[in-house]
C-alpha positions as MATLAB code, in Angstrom:
seq = 'XXXXXXXXXXXXXXXXXXXXXXXXXXXXXXXXXXXXXXXXXXXXXXXXXXXXXXXXXXXXXXXXXXXXXXXXXXXXXXXXXXXXXXXXXXXXXXXXXXXXXXXXXXXXXXXXXXXXXXXXXXXXXXXXXXXXXXXXXXXXXXXXXXXXXXXXXXXXXXXXXXXXXXXXXXXXXXXXXXXXXXXXXXXXXXXXXXXXXXXXXXXXXXXXXXXXXXXXXXXXXXXXXXXXXXXXXXXXXXXXXXXXXXXXXXXXXXXXXXXXXXXXXXXXXXXXXXXXXXXXXXXXXXXXXXXXXXXXXXXXXXXXXXXXXXXXXXXXXXXXXXXXXXXXXXXXXXXXXXXXXXXXXXXXXXXXXXXXXXXXXX';
ca = [
    -173.553   22.584  -52.600;
    -173.966   18.939  -51.726;
    -177.590   17.778  -51.648;
    -178.684   14.869  -49.515;
    -181.541   13.110  -51.248;
    -184.880   12.422  -49.631;
    -185.595    8.788  -48.689;
    -186.020    6.670  -51.780;
    -189.499    5.472  -50.860;
    -191.130    8.842  -51.491;
    -193.318    8.572  -54.597;
    -196.424   10.218  -53.163;
    -195.779   13.666  -54.622;
    -193.128   15.853  -56.187;
    -193.952   18.241  -53.334;
    -191.995   15.927  -51.045;
    -188.673   16.504  -52.787;
    -186.297   19.115  -51.457;
    -185.141   22.342  -53.070;
    -183.063   21.952  -56.219;
    -179.515   23.401  -56.083;
    -180.219   26.205  -58.570;
    -183.209   27.511  -56.597;
    -181.322   27.181  -53.309;
    -178.318   29.068  -54.646;
    -180.494   31.870  -56.007;
    -182.178   32.280  -52.627;
    -178.751   32.378  -50.961;
    -177.626   35.124  -53.331;
    -180.801   37.092  -52.605;
    -180.102   36.742  -48.889;
    -177.430   39.398  -48.992;
    -178.090   42.690  -47.298;
    -181.278   44.707  -47.607;
    -183.831   44.924  -50.414;
    -187.093   46.757  -50.921;
    -190.152   44.859  -49.758;
    -193.445   43.736  -51.307;
    -191.960   43.034  -54.740;
    -190.314   46.386  -55.326;
    -186.868   44.821  -55.510;
    -184.361   43.982  -58.216;
    -184.802   40.216  -57.804;
    -188.529   40.313  -58.478;
    -188.086   42.630  -61.434;
    -185.449   40.325  -62.912;
    -187.623   37.256  -62.336;
    -190.537   38.873  -64.166;
    -188.295   39.729  -67.105;
    -186.957   36.151  -67.153;
    -190.502   34.818  -67.430;
    -191.311   37.285  -70.224;
    -188.185   36.151  -72.051;
    -189.159   32.502  -71.586;
    -192.594   33.018  -73.132;
    -191.312   35.505  -75.709;
    -194.069   38.006  -75.029;
    -194.960   40.928  -72.812;
    -197.060   39.615  -69.937;
    -197.944   40.563  -66.382;
    -196.404   38.340  -63.697;
    -197.339   37.937  -60.038;
    -195.732   35.642  -57.467;
    -197.864   33.882  -54.842;
    -197.160   31.257  -52.219;
    -199.066   28.237  -53.533;
    -201.122   26.730  -56.319;
    -204.450   27.024  -54.542;
    -204.071   30.793  -54.342;
    -202.742   31.042  -57.888;
    -205.604   29.087  -59.446;
    -208.343   30.565  -57.301;
    -207.375   34.193  -57.720;
    -206.606   33.790  -61.418;
    -210.028   32.295  -62.077;
    -211.675   34.945  -59.928;
    -210.099   37.578  -62.168;
    -211.853   36.008  -65.182;
    -215.338   35.753  -63.717;
    -218.133   37.455  -61.851;
    -220.011   35.590  -59.127;
    -222.855   34.695  -61.513;
    -220.537   33.081  -64.068;
    -219.532   29.447  -64.589;
    -216.111   27.828  -64.954;
    -215.948   24.709  -67.130;
    -213.299   22.163  -66.172;
    -212.612   18.421  -66.165;
    -214.211   16.465  -63.359;
    -210.781   15.381  -62.098;
    -209.271   18.884  -62.254;
    -207.380   20.052  -59.191;
    -209.530   23.199  -58.948;
    -212.525   20.904  -58.420;
    -211.130   18.072  -56.316;
    -208.344   19.578  -54.205;
    -208.840   23.296  -53.582;
    -211.349   23.016  -50.701;
    -213.780   25.345  -52.477;
    -211.176   28.113  -52.803;
    -212.190   28.916  -56.388;
    -215.772   29.492  -55.335;
    -214.647   31.419  -52.251;
    -212.343   33.882  -54.006;
    -214.797   34.409  -56.880;
    -217.712   35.015  -54.498;
    -219.561   31.920  -55.628;
    -218.734   31.307  -59.280;
    -220.171   27.914  -60.260;
    -217.825   25.147  -61.419;
    -219.342   23.185  -64.306;
    -217.837   19.713  -64.645;
    -217.266   17.798  -67.869;
    -215.780   14.401  -68.594;
    -213.128   13.258  -71.011;
    -210.668   10.393  -71.384;
    -207.332   10.399  -69.582;
    -208.007   13.596  -67.669;
    -208.522   15.759  -70.760;
    -211.717   17.673  -71.393;
    -214.047   16.354  -74.079;
    -214.862   19.224  -76.436;
    -218.381   18.004  -77.158;
    -219.002   17.890  -73.391;
    -217.741   21.465  -73.065;
    -220.064   22.576  -75.843;
    -222.972   20.824  -74.152;
    -222.151   22.494  -70.822;
    -222.181   25.891  -72.510;
    -225.278   25.381  -74.643;
    -227.466   23.308  -72.337;
    -228.897   26.412  -70.683;
    -228.729   30.010  -71.818;
    -231.432   31.505  -69.641;
    -230.914   33.878  -66.766;
    -231.532   31.136  -64.187;
    -228.341   29.250  -65.102;
    -224.742   30.390  -64.400;
    -223.330   31.928  -67.547;
    -220.209   29.980  -68.682;
    -217.335   32.432  -68.799;
    -214.074   30.522  -68.337;
    -212.518   27.239  -69.370;
    -209.908   25.767  -67.032;
    -207.308   23.289  -68.326;
    -204.691   21.346  -66.370;
    -201.307   20.901  -68.080;
    -200.067   18.311  -67.402;
    -203.352   16.782  -66.282;
    -204.198   15.261  -62.934;
    -203.859   11.830  -64.556;
    -200.374   12.418  -65.917;
    -201.316   13.092  -69.531;
    -200.430   16.103  -71.668;
    -202.442   18.253  -74.061;
    -200.717   18.409  -77.439;
    -200.370   21.600  -79.463;
    -203.069   20.382  -81.849;
    -205.445   19.609  -78.981;
    -204.911   23.060  -77.491;
    -205.537   24.702  -80.849;
    -208.902   22.924  -81.115;
    -209.718   24.048  -77.577;
    -208.765   27.612  -78.524;
    -211.212   27.531  -81.434;
    -214.032   26.294  -79.219;
    -213.259   28.829  -76.492;
    -213.246   31.656  -79.022;
    -216.572   30.493  -80.457;
    -218.236   30.724  -77.053;
    -216.238   33.723  -75.745;
    -214.640   31.692  -72.951;
    -211.508   32.921  -71.234;
    -208.895   30.169  -70.891;
    -207.091   29.449  -67.627;
    -204.301   26.891  -67.416;
    -203.390   25.197  -64.153;
    -199.707   24.626  -64.782;
    -198.571   23.164  -61.484;
    -196.618   20.697  -63.665;
    -196.367   22.931  -66.724;
    -192.606   22.354  -66.978;
    -193.222   18.606  -67.271;
    -195.589   19.218  -70.168;
    -193.041   21.377  -71.992;
    -190.362   18.737  -71.491;
    -192.708   15.990  -72.661;
    -193.805   17.765  -75.832;
    -190.435   19.267  -76.735;
    -192.034   22.586  -77.659;
    -191.448   26.188  -76.687;
    -193.587   27.475  -73.800;
    -195.359   29.978  -76.029;
    -196.694   27.211  -78.299;
    -198.837   25.745  -75.531;
    -199.831   28.991  -73.833;
    -200.590   32.338  -75.461;
    -200.209   31.066  -79.013;
    -202.799   28.402  -78.113;
    -205.230   30.934  -76.691;
    -204.360   30.707  -72.994;
    -205.246   33.949  -71.208;
    -203.635   33.199  -67.850;
    -201.204   30.502  -66.726;
    -200.505   29.431  -63.151;
    -196.867   28.380  -63.600;
    -195.775   25.927  -60.926;
    -192.453   26.326  -59.165;
    -192.921   24.185  -56.062;
    -193.262   20.853  -57.878;
    -190.339   21.810  -60.104;
    -187.866   22.079  -57.222;
    -188.589   25.354  -55.427;
    -189.170   25.713  -51.707;
    -192.455   27.532  -52.307;
    -193.978   29.779  -54.949;
    -196.030   29.908  -58.128;
    -196.119   32.530  -60.865;
    -199.458   33.813  -62.171;
    -198.769   34.862  -65.753;
    -201.351   36.985  -67.553;
    -200.907   36.865  -71.324;
    -204.155   38.805  -71.626;
    -202.948   41.777  -69.628;
    -206.370   43.403  -69.370;
    -207.407   40.557  -67.072;
    -204.595   41.441  -64.657;
    -206.280   44.710  -63.717;
    -205.964   45.195  -59.945;
    -204.698   41.622  -59.477;
    -202.115   43.069  -57.118;
    -204.984   44.080  -54.838;
    -206.351   40.530  -54.962;
    -202.950   39.249  -53.861;
    -202.794   41.679  -50.964;
    -206.339   40.973  -49.769;
    -205.788   37.209  -49.948;
    -202.601   37.328  -47.880;
    -200.460   36.429  -50.875;
    -198.340   39.579  -51.083;
    -195.022   38.508  -49.604;
    -193.173   41.213  -47.701;
    -189.806   39.605  -48.491;
    -190.838   38.929  -52.085;
    -187.284   38.405  -53.282;
    -187.275   34.948  -51.691;
    -190.308   33.953  -53.789;
    -188.941   35.423  -56.987;
    -185.212   34.631  -56.795;
    -185.623   30.864  -57.405;
    -187.225   31.674  -60.764;
    -184.079   33.490  -61.819;
    -181.886   30.574  -60.819;
    -184.097   27.952  -62.454;
    -184.882   29.803  -65.681;
    -181.474   31.252  -66.443;
    -179.679   27.977  -65.739;
    -182.228   25.857  -67.592;
    -182.857   23.834  -64.426;
    -186.646   24.255  -64.731;
    -186.645   22.146  -67.910;
    -183.856   19.813  -66.815;
    -185.700   19.020  -63.584;
    -188.907   18.277  -65.453;
    -187.209   16.060  -68.038;
    -185.488   14.143  -65.236;
    -188.788   13.479  -63.465;
    -190.494   12.502  -66.720;
    -187.733   10.062  -67.601;
    -188.050    8.094  -64.395;
    -191.841    8.079  -64.495;
    -191.606    6.590  -67.969;
    -189.187    3.985  -66.637;
    -191.703    2.978  -63.957;
    -194.399    2.669  -66.605;
    -192.223    0.532  -68.873;
    -191.013   -1.753  -66.097;
    -194.415   -2.134  -64.413;
    -196.196   -2.934  -67.676;
    -194.640   -6.394  -67.740;
    -195.506   -7.358  -64.167;
    -198.335   -9.933  -63.860;
    -201.435   -8.473  -62.231;
    -200.315   -4.865  -62.736;
    -201.987   -2.589  -65.250;
    -200.920    0.876  -66.363;
    -204.125    2.850  -65.999;
    -203.338    5.956  -68.067;
    -200.615    6.857  -70.583;
    -197.578    8.228  -68.760;
    -196.763   11.459  -70.597;
    -195.247   13.513  -67.772;
    -194.007   12.617  -64.285;
    -196.985   10.677  -62.882;
    -197.693    6.969  -63.270;
    -200.988    5.307  -62.330;
    -200.812    1.574  -61.671;
    -203.744   -0.702  -60.998;
    -202.924   -3.691  -58.807;
    -204.562   -5.799  -56.101;
    -205.246   -4.139  -52.766;
    -203.093   -6.744  -51.034;
    -200.109   -5.695  -53.133;
    -200.682   -2.023  -52.369;
    -200.932   -2.735  -48.655;
    -197.756   -4.789  -48.745;
    -195.913   -1.990  -50.552;
    -196.934    0.431  -47.821;
    -195.738   -1.978  -45.157;
    -192.364   -1.962  -46.863;
    -192.239    1.808  -46.515;
    -193.333    3.003  -49.946;
    -195.333    6.232  -50.052;
    -197.957    6.842  -52.761;
    -201.546    8.040  -53.123;
    -204.593    6.013  -54.098;
    -207.289    8.706  -53.923;
    -206.311   10.335  -57.234;
    -207.664    8.720  -60.385;
    -209.862    5.647  -60.306;
    -208.977    2.274  -58.790;
    -205.236    2.831  -59.042;
    -202.137    4.010  -57.198;
    -200.257    7.135  -58.245;
    -196.462    7.233  -58.280;
    -194.852   10.629  -58.868;
    -191.248   11.317  -59.787;
    -189.401   14.551  -59.079;
    -186.135   16.279  -59.880;
    -184.573   14.304  -56.995;
    -185.773   10.819  -58.013;
    -182.906    8.335  -58.427;
    -182.686    5.339  -60.713;
    -181.989    3.056  -57.773;
    -185.239    4.218  -56.151;
    -187.193    3.260  -59.243;
    -185.479   -0.121  -59.527;
    -186.201   -0.878  -55.872;
    -189.848    0.070  -56.295;
    -190.285   -2.077  -59.383;
    -188.451   -4.930  -57.685;
    -190.885   -4.871  -54.772;
    -193.915   -4.597  -57.064;
    -192.706   -7.587  -59.071;
    -191.871   -9.652  -56.002;
    -195.163   -8.925  -54.257;
    -197.187   -9.565  -57.396;
    -195.568  -12.930  -57.969;
    -195.424  -13.920  -54.278;
    -198.101  -12.073  -52.313;
    -197.411  -11.569  -48.640;
    -199.834  -13.091  -46.207;
    -201.877  -10.443  -44.396;
    -200.810   -9.688  -40.861;
    -202.939  -11.379  -38.227;
    -203.472   -9.516  -35.014;
    -203.487  -11.876  -32.022;
    -206.297  -10.983  -29.681;
    -206.275  -11.839  -26.021;
    -208.962  -14.347  -25.077;
    -211.951  -12.910  -23.319;
    -212.219  -13.731  -19.649;
];
C-alpha cells in the first residue's frame, strides 16, 4: 500500500497523522465477510492475547474509542465518589478531559500536585495524602501518572519504583495514562512490563491513536480484580463497539509486526532532531528535556506568529510560555529541516508585523 503523507507543516499533534500501513492492512483483513459483534470475534480475542504476550502477564483488556473514555472509566473503576485522585497539575485527566473523570466517577475529587518537567513530586503526593485525614476531606484512593508526560518527559524505571513504594505505603491504586506509552518504551529501551505491572501499575490506558491507528485505546487491567464489571461501564458509556473487530484488528497488525515500537522510535528520533537543531538558534530556548516525541520551544511571540503565517501548525496552550511541536510515525526529515530552517530564519531576521490598512473615516 502506498501512503501519501500529510502536509509537512503539521506539528500540532500526532493525532493529525494518518493510519500507519500495518494498522490499515489489519483492518482490511478484518473487513472480510461476517464476524460476531460486540467483541465476541476472533480478531478481538487475538488482539487481547497479543497484548498479554506483550506485557508477559495475564491481564484483562478492553478496547474503547478514545483516551478520554479510557482514562475516565479506568479511574472510575478505582474509586468511589467520595475518593480523591492525585495527579500532576498538567496531567491530561485534569486539563483536557472536560471533567469526564469526575463525571464517570460520580464526582471523585482530583487532587493536584506539582513537580518538575511534568512529573509528580513525591513529597507533594505525600502532602496531598496526609494533609487531611478527616471525614470532611476526599479520601485519596488513586494516583494517576502520565507516561510519557504532557511535557514530553519520561518516567524512568527507578522513578516508577519509588512511586510504587509510596503508593503501596498509602494504599493508592496506580493508573497510567499511556496515550504515548509506546514512545516511553522506545525512549527507555525497556520491556513494557518493567514500566507497568512490575512497577506497581494497576491499570494502563494504552494509546493506539497517537501511535498510528485510526481510532482506539486499550484499557489494560494488570490488577484484574479492578476490572470487575468494566464491560458494563463500557456499554453504559457508549464505548462498546458493535463492530469491535475494527477497533481490535489494528492492535494485531501493530503488535505482531513490531510497528507499534517502530512508529514510536521514529517519532522520538525526529523530535530529538528538532530539539538538537533548535537549541542552537538565537532567541530560542528548549523548555523541557525532549525524551519522547514532543518538543517545547520558547521563542518570541513575533516568531511564533510568523511561523503560523508560513503555514506551520503547533499548539501554545500546553506547557508554560512555549510552543509544542509533536512528531508522529509519518514525520519526515525534510519536514523537520524545513521547520528548523524557518525558525532560524525568523529568529535572525524577524518579519515585520502585517499592517491592516483602514479606510479613512468620512
